[in-house]
C-alpha positions in Angstrom: -16.3 4.5 -2.3 -16.6 1.0 -3.8 -14.9 -2.1 -2.6 -13.8 -4.7 -5.1 -13.0 -8.2 -4.0 -10.0 -10.0 -5.5 -9.7 -13.7 -5.0 -6.3 -15.3 -4.7 -6.0 -18.9 -3.7 -7.7 -19.2 -0.3 -7.6 -15.5 0.6 -9.9 -12.7 -0.3 -8.3 -9.3 -0.7 -10.4 -6.1 -0.5 -9.2 -3.4 -2.8 -10.7 0.1 -2.5 -11.7 2.0 -5.5 -11.8 5.8 -5.5 -13.4 8.2 -8.0 -11.6 11.3 -9.2 -13.3 14.4 -10.5 -13.8 12.9 -14.0 -15.8 10.1 -12.5 -13.3 7.4 -13.4 -12.4 4.6 -11.0 -8.8 4.2 -9.9 -7.2 1.6 -7.7 -5.6 2.6 -4.5 -3.2 0.6 -2.3 -2.7 3.3 0.3 -1.9 1.8 3.7 -0.9 -1.5 2.1 2.6 -3.0 2.0 4.1 -5.3 -0.6 7.3 -7.3 -1.1 8.4 -7.7 -4.7 11.3 -9.8 -5.8 13.4 -9.1 -8.8 12.2 -5.5 -8.7 15.1 -3.7 -10.4 14.4 -5.1 -13.9 11.6 -6.2 -16.1 8.2 -7.3 -14.8 9.3 -7.0 -11.1 10.4 -3.4 -11.7 7.1 -2.5 -13.5 5.1 -4.2 -10.7 7.0 -2.3 -8.0 6.5 1.0 -9.7 2.8 0.3 -10.2 2.3 -0.5 -6.6 4.2 2.6 -5.5 2.2 4.8 -7.8 -1.0 3.4 -6.3 0.2 4.4 -2.8 1.6 1.1 -1.4 4.8 1.0 0.6 7.1 -1.5 -1.2 10.1 -3.6 -0.1 12.1 -4.3 -3.2 14.3 -7.3 -3.3 17.2 -7.8 -5.8 20.6 -9.5 -6.0 22.7 -6.5 -7.1 23.1 -4.1 -4.2 24.2 -1.1 -6.2 21.4 -1.4 -8.6 19.0 -1.9 -5.7 20.2 1.2 -3.9 19.9 3.2 -7.2 16.3 2.1 -7.7 15.4 3.0 -4.1 16.9 6.4 -4.6 14.8 6.9 -7.8 11.7 5.9 -5.9 12.4 8.3 -3.0 13.0 11.2 -5.5 9.5 10.6 -6.7 8.2 10.7 -3.2 7.4 7.0 -3.0 7.9 4.8 0.0 10.3 2.0 -0.8 13.1 0.2 0.9 15.4 -2.5 -0.5 17.1 -5.6 0.6 
C-alpha cells in the first residue's frame, strides 16, 4: 500500500492508495468523513458522490430540505453512508 501526501494550506493529509487486481492505483477514503455544502446540485453533488464512491462518510448540506432528503435516500439505496442537514 502506498501513501500519497496531499498538501492543503498548513495541513498535510495522507491519502491511502490501494491496488486492484489489474495493478491500477485507486484512491480510498475509507474511515474518513467529509462535510460538503451545496451537495444536491452541480459540483457539490459531484464531489459528494465521488467521496461516497471512495468510501467516505459524507454529511451533505443544502438549503432545500425535500431535495436533501431525496439525495440522502438515493445515497442509502446505493449503500453509501450519508446524512443531510
